[in-house]
PyMOL commands that place a pseudoatom at each C-alpha (Angstrom):
pseudoatom trace, name=CA, resn=UNK, resi=1, chain=A, elem=C, hetatm=0, pos=[0.000, 0.000, 0.000]
pseudoatom trace, name=CA, resn=UNK, resi=2, chain=A, elem=C, hetatm=0, pos=[2.812, 2.350, 0.900]
pseudoatom trace, name=CA, resn=UNK, resi=3, chain=A, elem=C, hetatm=0, pos=[4.656, 1.278, -2.172]
pseudoatom trace, name=CA, resn=UNK, resi=4, chain=A, elem=C, hetatm=0, pos=[1.643, 2.198, -4.374]
pseudoatom trace, name=CA, resn=UNK, resi=5, chain=A, elem=C, hetatm=0, pos=[1.421, 5.666, -2.810]
pseudoatom trace, name=CA, resn=UNK, resi=6, chain=A, elem=C, hetatm=0, pos=[5.121, 6.205, -3.354]
pseudoatom trace, name=CA, resn=UNK, resi=7, chain=A, elem=C, hetatm=0, pos=[4.707, 5.148, -6.977]
pseudoatom trace, name=CA, resn=UNK, resi=8, chain=A, elem=C, hetatm=0, pos=[1.868, 7.568, -7.543]
pseudoatom trace, name=CA, resn=UNK, resi=9, chain=A, elem=C, hetatm=0, pos=[3.716, 10.427, -5.938]
pseudoatom trace, name=CA, resn=UNK, resi=10, chain=A, elem=C, hetatm=0, pos=[6.753, 9.591, -7.995]
pseudoatom trace, name=CA, resn=UNK, resi=11, chain=A, elem=C, hetatm=0, pos=[4.616, 9.471, -11.178]
pseudoatom trace, name=CA, resn=UNK, resi=12, chain=A, elem=C, hetatm=0, pos=[2.894, 12.814, -10.475]
pseudoatom trace, name=CA, resn=UNK, resi=13, chain=A, elem=C, hetatm=0, pos=[6.154, 14.504, -9.559]
pseudoatom trace, name=CA, resn=UNK, resi=14, chain=A, elem=C, hetatm=0, pos=[7.937, 13.520, -12.733]
pseudoatom trace, name=CA, resn=UNK, resi=15, chain=A, elem=C, hetatm=0, pos=[4.868, 14.154, -15.002]
pseudoatom trace, name=CA, resn=UNK, resi=16, chain=A, elem=C, hetatm=0, pos=[3.627, 17.411, -13.426]
pseudoatom trace, name=CA, resn=UNK, resi=17, chain=A, elem=C, hetatm=0, pos=[4.953, 19.627, -16.287]
pseudoatom trace, name=CA, resn=UNK, resi=18, chain=A, elem=C, hetatm=0, pos=[3.002, 17.434, -18.720]
pseudoatom trace, name=CA, resn=UNK, resi=19, chain=A, elem=C, hetatm=0, pos=[-0.237, 17.960, -16.766]
pseudoatom trace, name=CA, resn=UNK, resi=20, chain=A, elem=C, hetatm=0, pos=[0.384, 21.708, -16.724]
pseudoatom trace, name=CA, resn=UNK, resi=21, chain=A, elem=C, hetatm=0, pos=[0.852, 21.688, -20.493]
pseudoatom trace, name=CA, resn=UNK, resi=22, chain=A, elem=C, hetatm=0, pos=[-2.404, 19.764, -20.939]
pseudoatom trace, name=CA, resn=UNK, resi=23, chain=A, elem=C, hetatm=0, pos=[-4.236, 22.278, -18.759]
pseudoatom trace, name=CA, resn=UNK, resi=24, chain=A, elem=C, hetatm=0, pos=[-2.718, 25.236, -20.657]
pseudoatom trace, name=CA, resn=UNK, resi=25, chain=A, elem=C, hetatm=0, pos=[-3.619, 23.553, -23.938]
pseudoatom trace, name=CA, resn=UNK, resi=26, chain=A, elem=C, hetatm=0, pos=[-7.229, 23.332, -22.765]
pseudoatom trace, name=CA, resn=UNK, resi=27, chain=A, elem=C, hetatm=0, pos=[-7.197, 27.050, -22.022]
pseudoatom trace, name=CA, resn=UNK, resi=28, chain=A, elem=C, hetatm=0, pos=[-5.630, 27.704, -25.440]
pseudoatom trace, name=CA, resn=UNK, resi=29, chain=A, elem=C, hetatm=0, pos=[-8.434, 25.757, -27.162]
pseudoatom trace, name=CA, resn=UNK, resi=30, chain=A, elem=C, hetatm=0, pos=[-10.998, 27.792, -25.284]
pseudoatom trace, name=CA, resn=UNK, resi=31, chain=A, elem=C, hetatm=0, pos=[-9.300, 31.026, -26.427]
pseudoatom trace, name=CA, resn=UNK, resi=32, chain=A, elem=C, hetatm=0, pos=[-9.219, 29.837, -30.051]
pseudoatom trace, name=CA, resn=UNK, resi=33, chain=A, elem=C, hetatm=0, pos=[-12.883, 28.916, -29.819]
pseudoatom trace, name=CA, resn=UNK, resi=34, chain=A, elem=C, hetatm=0, pos=[-13.734, 32.359, -28.467]
pseudoatom trace, name=CA, resn=UNK, resi=35, chain=A, elem=C, hetatm=0, pos=[-11.669, 34.013, -31.211]
pseudoatom trace, name=CA, resn=UNK, resi=36, chain=A, elem=C, hetatm=0, pos=[-13.474, 31.993, -33.878]
pseudoatom trace, name=CA, resn=UNK, resi=37, chain=A, elem=C, hetatm=0, pos=[-16.832, 32.904, -32.397]
pseudoatom trace, name=CA, resn=UNK, resi=38, chain=A, elem=C, hetatm=0, pos=[-15.827, 36.597, -32.313]
pseudoatom trace, name=CA, resn=UNK, resi=39, chain=A, elem=C, hetatm=0, pos=[-14.658, 36.498, -35.943]
pseudoatom trace, name=CA, resn=UNK, resi=40, chain=A, elem=C, hetatm=0, pos=[-17.871, 34.795, -37.044]
pseudoatom trace, name=CA, resn=UNK, resi=41, chain=A, elem=C, hetatm=0, pos=[-19.942, 37.326, -35.116]
pseudoatom trace, name=CA, resn=UNK, resi=42, chain=A, elem=C, hetatm=0, pos=[-17.989, 40.247, -36.610]
pseudoatom trace, name=CA, resn=UNK, resi=43, chain=A, elem=C, hetatm=0, pos=[-18.395, 38.805, -40.089]
pseudoatom trace, name=CA, resn=UNK, resi=44, chain=A, elem=C, hetatm=0, pos=[-22.112, 38.378, -39.537]
pseudoatom trace, name=CA, resn=UNK, resi=45, chain=A, elem=C, hetatm=0, pos=[-22.426, 42.004, -38.361]
pseudoatom trace, name=CA, resn=UNK, resi=46, chain=A, elem=C, hetatm=0, pos=[-20.375, 43.198, -41.330]
pseudoatom trace, name=CA, resn=UNK, resi=47, chain=A, elem=C, hetatm=0, pos=[-22.583, 41.277, -43.763]
pseudoatom trace, name=CA, resn=UNK, resi=48, chain=A, elem=C, hetatm=0, pos=[-25.669, 42.664, -42.062]
pseudoatom trace, name=CA, resn=UNK, resi=49, chain=A, elem=C, hetatm=0, pos=[-24.353, 46.218, -42.379]
pseudoatom trace, name=CA, resn=UNK, resi=50, chain=A, elem=C, hetatm=0, pos=[-23.468, 45.628, -46.030]
pseudoatom trace, name=CA, resn=UNK, resi=51, chain=A, elem=C, hetatm=0, pos=[-26.957, 44.292, -46.697]
pseudoatom trace, name=CA, resn=UNK, resi=52, chain=A, elem=C, hetatm=0, pos=[-28.499, 47.335, -45.010]
pseudoatom trace, name=CA, resn=UNK, resi=53, chain=A, elem=C, hetatm=0, pos=[-26.268, 49.679, -47.004]
pseudoatom trace, name=CA, resn=UNK, resi=54, chain=A, elem=C, hetatm=0, pos=[-27.108, 47.890, -50.250]
pseudoatom trace, name=CA, resn=UNK, resi=55, chain=A, elem=C, hetatm=0, pos=[-30.828, 48.092, -49.478]
pseudoatom trace, name=CA, resn=UNK, resi=56, chain=A, elem=C, hetatm=0, pos=[-30.519, 51.802, -48.627]
pseudoatom trace, name=CA, resn=UNK, resi=57, chain=A, elem=C, hetatm=0, pos=[-28.714, 52.548, -51.902]
pseudoatom trace, name=CA, resn=UNK, resi=58, chain=A, elem=C, hetatm=0, pos=[-31.315, 50.539, -53.830]
pseudoatom trace, name=CA, resn=UNK, resi=59, chain=A, elem=C, hetatm=0, pos=[-34.202, 52.447, -52.205]
pseudoatom trace, name=CA, resn=UNK, resi=60, chain=A, elem=C, hetatm=0, pos=[-32.529, 55.815, -52.892]
pseudoatom trace, name=CA, resn=UNK, resi=61, chain=A, elem=C, hetatm=0, pos=[-31.963, 54.891, -56.551]
pseudoatom trace, name=CA, resn=UNK, resi=62, chain=A, elem=C, hetatm=0, pos=[-35.547, 53.676, -56.861]
pseudoatom trace, name=CA, resn=UNK, resi=63, chain=A, elem=C, hetatm=0, pos=[-36.949, 56.907, -55.393]
pseudoatom trace, name=CA, resn=UNK, resi=64, chain=A, elem=C, hetatm=0, pos=[-34.727, 58.958, -57.713]
pseudoatom trace, name=CA, resn=UNK, resi=65, chain=A, elem=C, hetatm=0, pos=[-35.852, 56.950, -60.754]
pseudoatom trace, name=CA, resn=UNK, resi=66, chain=A, elem=C, hetatm=0, pos=[-39.537, 57.340, -59.817]
pseudoatom trace, name=CA, resn=UNK, resi=67, chain=A, elem=C, hetatm=0, pos=[-39.105, 61.082, -59.196]
pseudoatom trace, name=CA, resn=UNK, resi=68, chain=A, elem=C, hetatm=0, pos=[-37.354, 61.483, -62.545]
pseudoatom trace, name=CA, resn=UNK, resi=69, chain=A, elem=C, hetatm=0, pos=[-40.135, 59.589, -64.330]
pseudoatom trace, name=CA, resn=UNK, resi=70, chain=A, elem=C, hetatm=0, pos=[-42.825, 61.725, -62.645]
pseudoatom trace, name=CA, resn=UNK, resi=71, chain=A, elem=C, hetatm=0, pos=[-40.909, 64.898, -63.577]
pseudoatom trace, name=CA, resn=UNK, resi=72, chain=A, elem=C, hetatm=0, pos=[-40.746, 63.947, -67.248]
pseudoatom trace, name=CA, resn=UNK, resi=73, chain=A, elem=C, hetatm=0, pos=[-44.431, 62.930, -67.280]
pseudoatom trace, name=CA, resn=UNK, resi=74, chain=A, elem=C, hetatm=0, pos=[-45.498, 66.239, -65.722]
pseudoatom trace, name=CA, resn=UNK, resi=75, chain=A, elem=C, hetatm=0, pos=[-43.221, 68.179, -68.066]
pseudoatom trace, name=CA, resn=UNK, resi=76, chain=A, elem=C, hetatm=0, pos=[-44.637, 66.327, -71.057]
pseudoatom trace, name=CA, resn=UNK, resi=77, chain=A, elem=C, hetatm=0, pos=[-48.221, 66.996, -69.937]
pseudoatom trace, name=CA, resn=UNK, resi=78, chain=A, elem=C, hetatm=0, pos=[-47.407, 70.657, -69.318]
pseudoatom trace, name=CA, resn=UNK, resi=79, chain=A, elem=C, hetatm=0, pos=[-45.935, 70.972, -72.815]
pseudoatom trace, name=CA, resn=UNK, resi=80, chain=A, elem=C, hetatm=0, pos=[-49.027, 69.358, -74.305]
pseudoatom trace, name=CA, resn=UNK, resi=81, chain=A, elem=C, hetatm=0, pos=[-51.289, 71.775, -72.412]
pseudoatom trace, name=CA, resn=UNK, resi=82, chain=A, elem=C, hetatm=0, pos=[-49.197, 74.746, -73.564]
pseudoatom trace, name=CA, resn=UNK, resi=83, chain=A, elem=C, hetatm=0, pos=[-49.357, 73.534, -77.157]
pseudoatom trace, name=CA, resn=UNK, resi=84, chain=A, elem=C, hetatm=0, pos=[-53.134, 73.128, -76.908]
pseudoatom trace, name=CA, resn=UNK, resi=85, chain=A, elem=C, hetatm=0, pos=[-53.486, 76.624, -75.444]
pseudoatom trace, name=CA, resn=UNK, resi=86, chain=A, elem=C, hetatm=0, pos=[-51.289, 78.082, -78.189]
pseudoatom trace, name=CA, resn=UNK, resi=87, chain=A, elem=C, hetatm=0, pos=[-53.348, 76.305, -80.847]
pseudoatom trace, name=CA, resn=UNK, resi=88, chain=A, elem=C, hetatm=0, pos=[-56.536, 77.629, -79.253]
pseudoatom trace, name=CA, resn=UNK, resi=89, chain=A, elem=C, hetatm=0, pos=[-55.207, 81.190, -79.142]
pseudoatom trace, name=CA, resn=UNK, resi=90, chain=A, elem=C, hetatm=0, pos=[-53.957, 80.921, -82.713]
pseudoatom trace, name=CA, resn=UNK, resi=91, chain=A, elem=C, hetatm=0, pos=[-57.388, 79.738, -83.835]
pseudoatom trace, name=CA, resn=UNK, resi=92, chain=A, elem=C, hetatm=0, pos=[-59.027, 82.632, -81.993]
pseudoatom trace, name=CA, resn=UNK, resi=93, chain=A, elem=C, hetatm=0, pos=[-56.609, 85.129, -83.514]
pseudoatom trace, name=CA, resn=UNK, resi=94, chain=A, elem=C, hetatm=0, pos=[-57.236, 83.784, -87.008]
pseudoatom trace, name=CA, resn=UNK, resi=95, chain=A, elem=C, hetatm=0, pos=[-60.969, 84.067, -86.432]
pseudoatom trace, name=CA, resn=UNK, resi=96, chain=A, elem=C, hetatm=0, pos=[-60.664, 87.614, -85.123]
pseudoatom trace, name=CA, resn=UNK, resi=97, chain=A, elem=C, hetatm=0, pos=[-58.373, 88.637, -87.970]
pseudoatom trace, name=CA, resn=UNK, resi=98, chain=A, elem=C, hetatm=0, pos=[-60.841, 87.326, -90.512]
pseudoatom trace, name=CA, resn=UNK, resi=99, chain=A, elem=C, hetatm=0, pos=[-63.624, 89.105, -88.630]
pseudoatom trace, name=CA, resn=UNK, resi=100, chain=A, elem=C, hetatm=0, pos=[-61.691, 92.363, -88.403]
pseudoatom trace, name=CA, resn=UNK, resi=101, chain=A, elem=C, hetatm=0, pos=[-60.838, 92.242, -92.106]
pseudoatom trace, name=CA, resn=UNK, resi=102, chain=A, elem=C, hetatm=0, pos=[-64.528, 92.282, -92.879]
pseudoatom trace, name=CA, resn=UNK, resi=103, chain=A, elem=C, hetatm=0, pos=[-65.298, 94.829, -90.140]
pseudoatom trace, name=CA, resn=UNK, resi=104, chain=A, elem=C, hetatm=0, pos=[-64.934, 97.748, -92.517]
pseudoatom trace, name=CA, resn=UNK, resi=105, chain=A, elem=C, hetatm=0, pos=[-67.547, 96.289, -94.830]
pseudoatom trace, name=CA, resn=UNK, resi=106, chain=A, elem=C, hetatm=0, pos=[-69.866, 95.574, -91.911]
pseudoatom trace, name=CA, resn=UNK, resi=107, chain=A, elem=C, hetatm=0, pos=[-69.532, 99.070, -90.505]
pseudoatom trace, name=CA, resn=UNK, resi=108, chain=A, elem=C, hetatm=0, pos=[-70.113, 100.608, -93.900]
pseudoatom trace, name=CA, resn=UNK, resi=109, chain=A, elem=C, hetatm=0, pos=[-73.365, 98.713, -94.152]
pseudoatom trace, name=CA, resn=UNK, resi=110, chain=A, elem=C, hetatm=0, pos=[-74.813, 100.403, -91.019]
pseudoatom trace, name=CA, resn=UNK, resi=111, chain=A, elem=C, hetatm=0, pos=[-78.129, 102.047, -91.916]
pseudoatom trace, name=CA, resn=UNK, resi=112, chain=A, elem=C, hetatm=0, pos=[-78.827, 104.111, -88.796]
pseudoatom trace, name=CA, resn=UNK, resi=113, chain=A, elem=C, hetatm=0, pos=[-75.877, 106.452, -88.916]
pseudoatom trace, name=CA, resn=UNK, resi=114, chain=A, elem=C, hetatm=0, pos=[-72.761, 106.884, -90.950]
pseudoatom trace, name=CA, resn=UNK, resi=115, chain=A, elem=C, hetatm=0, pos=[-69.605, 105.587, -89.226]
pseudoatom trace, name=CA, resn=UNK, resi=116, chain=A, elem=C, hetatm=0, pos=[-67.679, 108.729, -90.001]
pseudoatom trace, name=CA, resn=UNK, resi=117, chain=A, elem=C, hetatm=0, pos=[-70.299, 110.824, -88.198]
pseudoatom trace, name=CA, resn=UNK, resi=118, chain=A, elem=C, hetatm=0, pos=[-70.178, 108.432, -85.217]
pseudoatom trace, name=CA, resn=UNK, resi=119, chain=A, elem=C, hetatm=0, pos=[-66.395, 108.721, -85.011]
pseudoatom trace, name=CA, resn=UNK, resi=120, chain=A, elem=C, hetatm=0, pos=[-66.652, 112.504, -85.117]
pseudoatom trace, name=CA, resn=UNK, resi=121, chain=A, elem=C, hetatm=0, pos=[-69.092, 112.401, -82.188]
pseudoatom trace, name=CA, resn=UNK, resi=122, chain=A, elem=C, hetatm=0, pos=[-66.605, 110.205, -80.320]
pseudoatom trace, name=CA, resn=UNK, resi=123, chain=A, elem=C, hetatm=0, pos=[-63.556, 112.360, -81.053]
pseudoatom trace, name=CA, resn=UNK, resi=124, chain=A, elem=C, hetatm=0, pos=[-65.258, 115.575, -79.978]
pseudoatom trace, name=CA, resn=UNK, resi=125, chain=A, elem=C, hetatm=0, pos=[-66.722, 114.046, -76.820]
pseudoatom trace, name=CA, resn=UNK, resi=126, chain=A, elem=C, hetatm=0, pos=[-70.249, 114.928, -77.914]
pseudoatom trace, name=CA, resn=UNK, resi=127, chain=A, elem=C, hetatm=0, pos=[-72.900, 114.129, -75.309]
pseudoatom trace, name=CA, resn=UNK, resi=128, chain=A, elem=C, hetatm=0, pos=[-74.935, 112.369, -78.005]
pseudoatom trace, name=CA, resn=UNK, resi=129, chain=A, elem=C, hetatm=0, pos=[-72.090, 109.998, -78.846]
pseudoatom trace, name=CA, resn=UNK, resi=130, chain=A, elem=C, hetatm=0, pos=[-73.365, 106.993, -76.892]
pseudoatom trace, name=CA, resn=UNK, resi=131, chain=A, elem=C, hetatm=0, pos=[-76.952, 107.303, -78.128]
pseudoatom trace, name=CA, resn=UNK, resi=132, chain=A, elem=C, hetatm=0, pos=[-75.663, 107.446, -81.706]
pseudoatom trace, name=CA, resn=UNK, resi=133, chain=A, elem=C, hetatm=0, pos=[-73.437, 104.460, -80.943]
pseudoatom trace, name=CA, resn=UNK, resi=134, chain=A, elem=C, hetatm=0, pos=[-76.462, 102.428, -79.768]
pseudoatom trace, name=CA, resn=UNK, resi=135, chain=A, elem=C, hetatm=0, pos=[-78.275, 103.297, -82.976]
pseudoatom trace, name=CA, resn=UNK, resi=136, chain=A, elem=C, hetatm=0, pos=[-75.431, 101.624, -84.856]
pseudoatom trace, name=CA, resn=UNK, resi=137, chain=A, elem=C, hetatm=0, pos=[-74.993, 98.757, -82.375]
pseudoatom trace, name=CA, resn=UNK, resi=138, chain=A, elem=C, hetatm=0, pos=[-78.401, 98.192, -80.757]
pseudoatom trace, name=CA, resn=UNK, resi=139, chain=A, elem=C, hetatm=0, pos=[-77.446, 94.878, -79.099]
pseudoatom trace, name=CA, resn=UNK, resi=140, chain=A, elem=C, hetatm=0, pos=[-74.214, 96.194, -77.559]
pseudoatom trace, name=CA, resn=UNK, resi=141, chain=A, elem=C, hetatm=0, pos=[-75.635, 97.175, -74.171]
pseudoatom trace, name=CA, resn=UNK, resi=142, chain=A, elem=C, hetatm=0, pos=[-77.992, 94.201, -73.861]
pseudoatom trace, name=CA, resn=UNK, resi=143, chain=A, elem=C, hetatm=0, pos=[-75.237, 91.646, -74.501]
pseudoatom trace, name=CA, resn=UNK, resi=144, chain=A, elem=C, hetatm=0, pos=[-72.930, 93.315, -71.980]
pseudoatom trace, name=CA, resn=UNK, resi=145, chain=A, elem=C, hetatm=0, pos=[-75.651, 93.303, -69.324]
pseudoatom trace, name=CA, resn=UNK, resi=146, chain=A, elem=C, hetatm=0, pos=[-76.023, 89.556, -69.793]
pseudoatom trace, name=CA, resn=UNK, resi=147, chain=A, elem=C, hetatm=0, pos=[-72.337, 89.204, -68.916]
pseudoatom trace, name=CA, resn=UNK, resi=148, chain=A, elem=C, hetatm=0, pos=[-72.270, 91.751, -66.079]
pseudoatom trace, name=CA, resn=UNK, resi=149, chain=A, elem=C, hetatm=0, pos=[-75.530, 93.323, -64.812]
pseudoatom trace, name=CA, resn=UNK, resi=150, chain=A, elem=C, hetatm=0, pos=[-73.512, 95.677, -62.580]
pseudoatom trace, name=CA, resn=UNK, resi=151, chain=A, elem=C, hetatm=0, pos=[-72.305, 97.794, -65.527]
pseudoatom trace, name=CA, resn=UNK, resi=152, chain=A, elem=C, hetatm=0, pos=[-73.379, 101.461, -65.420]
pseudoatom trace, name=CA, resn=UNK, resi=153, chain=A, elem=C, hetatm=0, pos=[-73.725, 104.221, -67.997]
pseudoatom trace, name=CA, resn=UNK, resi=154, chain=A, elem=C, hetatm=0, pos=[-70.117, 105.418, -67.675]
pseudoatom trace, name=CA, resn=UNK, resi=155, chain=A, elem=C, hetatm=0, pos=[-68.917, 101.832, -68.151]
pseudoatom trace, name=CA, resn=UNK, resi=156, chain=A, elem=C, hetatm=0, pos=[-70.912, 101.530, -71.377]
pseudoatom trace, name=CA, resn=UNK, resi=157, chain=A, elem=C, hetatm=0, pos=[-69.507, 104.770, -72.742]
pseudoatom trace, name=CA, resn=UNK, resi=158, chain=A, elem=C, hetatm=0, pos=[-65.937, 103.706, -72.016]
pseudoatom trace, name=CA, resn=UNK, resi=159, chain=A, elem=C, hetatm=0, pos=[-66.578, 100.268, -73.558]
pseudoatom trace, name=CA, resn=UNK, resi=160, chain=A, elem=C, hetatm=0, pos=[-68.014, 101.975, -76.656]
pseudoatom trace, name=CA, resn=UNK, resi=161, chain=A, elem=C, hetatm=0, pos=[-64.770, 103.948, -77.079]
pseudoatom trace, name=CA, resn=UNK, resi=162, chain=A, elem=C, hetatm=0, pos=[-62.755, 100.754, -76.610]
pseudoatom trace, name=CA, resn=UNK, resi=163, chain=A, elem=C, hetatm=0, pos=[-64.953, 98.996, -79.169]
pseudoatom trace, name=CA, resn=UNK, resi=164, chain=A, elem=C, hetatm=0, pos=[-64.117, 101.728, -81.699]
pseudoatom trace, name=CA, resn=UNK, resi=165, chain=A, elem=C, hetatm=0, pos=[-60.372, 101.128, -81.068]
pseudoatom trace, name=CA, resn=UNK, resi=166, chain=A, elem=C, hetatm=0, pos=[-59.657, 104.314, -79.105]
pseudoatom trace, name=CA, resn=UNK, resi=167, chain=A, elem=C, hetatm=0, pos=[-56.620, 103.796, -76.878]
pseudoatom trace, name=CA, resn=UNK, resi=168, chain=A, elem=C, hetatm=0, pos=[-56.186, 105.008, -73.281]
pseudoatom trace, name=CA, resn=UNK, resi=169, chain=A, elem=C, hetatm=0, pos=[-54.384, 108.200, -74.325]
pseudoatom trace, name=CA, resn=UNK, resi=170, chain=A, elem=C, hetatm=0, pos=[-57.107, 109.202, -76.775]
pseudoatom trace, name=CA, resn=UNK, resi=171, chain=A, elem=C, hetatm=0, pos=[-59.913, 108.434, -74.310]
pseudoatom trace, name=CA, resn=UNK, resi=172, chain=A, elem=C, hetatm=0, pos=[-58.129, 110.423, -71.593]
pseudoatom trace, name=CA, resn=UNK, resi=173, chain=A, elem=C, hetatm=0, pos=[-57.825, 113.424, -73.926]
pseudoatom trace, name=CA, resn=UNK, resi=174, chain=A, elem=C, hetatm=0, pos=[-61.490, 113.277, -74.972]
pseudoatom trace, name=CA, resn=UNK, resi=175, chain=A, elem=C, hetatm=0, pos=[-62.869, 112.798, -71.448]
pseudoatom trace, name=CA, resn=UNK, resi=176, chain=A, elem=C, hetatm=0, pos=[-60.408, 115.230, -69.786]
pseudoatom trace, name=CA, resn=UNK, resi=177, chain=A, elem=C, hetatm=0, pos=[-59.044, 112.554, -67.474]
pseudoatom trace, name=CA, resn=UNK, resi=178, chain=A, elem=C, hetatm=0, pos=[-55.537, 111.289, -66.807]
pseudoatom trace, name=CA, resn=UNK, resi=179, chain=A, elem=C, hetatm=0, pos=[-54.258, 108.264, -68.672]
pseudoatom trace, name=CA, resn=UNK, resi=180, chain=A, elem=C, hetatm=0, pos=[-53.799, 106.517, -65.326]
pseudoatom trace, name=CA, resn=UNK, resi=181, chain=A, elem=C, hetatm=0, pos=[-57.464, 107.083, -64.459]
pseudoatom trace, name=CA, resn=UNK, resi=182, chain=A, elem=C, hetatm=0, pos=[-58.581, 105.588, -67.770]
pseudoatom trace, name=CA, resn=UNK, resi=183, chain=A, elem=C, hetatm=0, pos=[-56.305, 102.573, -67.282]
pseudoatom trace, name=CA, resn=UNK, resi=184, chain=A, elem=C, hetatm=0, pos=[-57.724, 101.995, -63.791]
pseudoatom trace, name=CA, resn=UNK, resi=185, chain=A, elem=C, hetatm=0, pos=[-61.278, 102.143, -65.176]
pseudoatom trace, name=CA, resn=UNK, resi=186, chain=A, elem=C, hetatm=0, pos=[-60.303, 99.632, -67.856]
pseudoatom trace, name=CA, resn=UNK, resi=187, chain=A, elem=C, hetatm=0, pos=[-58.922, 97.355, -65.170]
pseudoatom trace, name=CA, resn=UNK, resi=188, chain=A, elem=C, hetatm=0, pos=[-62.195, 97.538, -63.218]
pseudoatom trace, name=CA, resn=UNK, resi=189, chain=A, elem=C, hetatm=0, pos=[-64.140, 96.810, -66.400]
pseudoatom trace, name=CA, resn=UNK, resi=190, chain=A, elem=C, hetatm=0, pos=[-62.039, 93.707, -67.014]
pseudoatom trace, name=CA, resn=UNK, resi=191, chain=A, elem=C, hetatm=0, pos=[-62.916, 92.488, -63.513]
pseudoatom trace, name=CA, resn=UNK, resi=192, chain=A, elem=C, hetatm=0, pos=[-66.621, 93.154, -64.072]
pseudoatom trace, name=CA, resn=UNK, resi=193, chain=A, elem=C, hetatm=0, pos=[-66.533, 91.273, -67.361]
pseudoatom trace, name=CA, resn=UNK, resi=194, chain=A, elem=C, hetatm=0, pos=[-64.433, 88.498, -65.787]
pseudoatom trace, name=CA, resn=UNK, resi=195, chain=A, elem=C, hetatm=0, pos=[-61.792, 88.633, -68.514]
pseudoatom trace, name=CA, resn=UNK, resi=196, chain=A, elem=C, hetatm=0, pos=[-58.473, 86.804, -68.237]
pseudoatom trace, name=CA, resn=UNK, resi=197, chain=A, elem=C, hetatm=0, pos=[-55.316, 88.876, -68.130]
pseudoatom trace, name=CA, resn=UNK, resi=198, chain=A, elem=C, hetatm=0, pos=[-54.262, 87.580, -71.548]
pseudoatom trace, name=CA, resn=UNK, resi=199, chain=A, elem=C, hetatm=0, pos=[-57.555, 88.542, -73.243]
pseudoatom trace, name=CA, resn=UNK, resi=200, chain=A, elem=C, hetatm=0, pos=[-57.690, 91.706, -75.334]
pseudoatom trace, name=CA, resn=UNK, resi=201, chain=A, elem=C, hetatm=0, pos=[-60.784, 93.630, -74.252]
pseudoatom trace, name=CA, resn=UNK, resi=202, chain=A, elem=C, hetatm=0, pos=[-61.237, 95.248, -77.676]
pseudoatom trace, name=CA, resn=UNK, resi=203, chain=A, elem=C, hetatm=0, pos=[-61.120, 91.865, -79.417]
pseudoatom trace, name=CA, resn=UNK, resi=204, chain=A, elem=C, hetatm=0, pos=[-63.492, 90.433, -76.822]
pseudoatom trace, name=CA, resn=UNK, resi=205, chain=A, elem=C, hetatm=0, pos=[-66.042, 93.209, -77.374]
pseudoatom trace, name=CA, resn=UNK, resi=206, chain=A, elem=C, hetatm=0, pos=[-65.991, 92.752, -81.138]
pseudoatom trace, name=CA, resn=UNK, resi=207, chain=A, elem=C, hetatm=0, pos=[-66.408, 89.017, -80.772]
pseudoatom trace, name=CA, resn=UNK, resi=208, chain=A, elem=C, hetatm=0, pos=[-69.243, 89.086, -78.221]
pseudoatom trace, name=CA, resn=UNK, resi=209, chain=A, elem=C, hetatm=0, pos=[-71.123, 92.358, -78.604]
pseudoatom trace, name=CA, resn=UNK, resi=210, chain=A, elem=C, hetatm=0, pos=[-71.588, 92.958, -82.322]
for i in range(1, 210): cmd.bond("trace and resi %d" % i, "trace and resi %d" % (i + 1))
show_as sticks, trace
zoom trace
């Protein structure tokens, strides 16, 4: 029994460095395992970040492409609308030009009063000008009242001058008013008649009140 104990002590004493190495090796394996796990975790996080970045870039590119497509669609539609408006205005201008070309013949055919006499009344500011004007254009006032019932006598007189192609300077001279005052009255008339800013009031009168 004593001999066995001595043998074991002798064995442990001489092999102690070997046991220490085995223990250290175990710790080394644990460290390697931890390192591998850390590397795998880092790689997984890196891949996750790359995937997120790729998805972000894809979404940004998609939004940009959609925005660009919408921009071109809206621009195309806007161009089409502008072209349609230009065609409409061109058609109106052609109609008015053809109407104005024949205006001289129409005015010369007036039976109630000679146009030259009417223009003389207008240029001299004669008080009978508007009554003579209505004799030549009997529907003028009625058609305007259908558009704007709020029109008064002074409005009709000014519109009659505009109808006969008198400009603001000429009207101001005839009525003894400033050009600015006449322009302001024209502006108020446009509002009463609900005309767009791009509509010529003289053209509009000839088209709607003859």
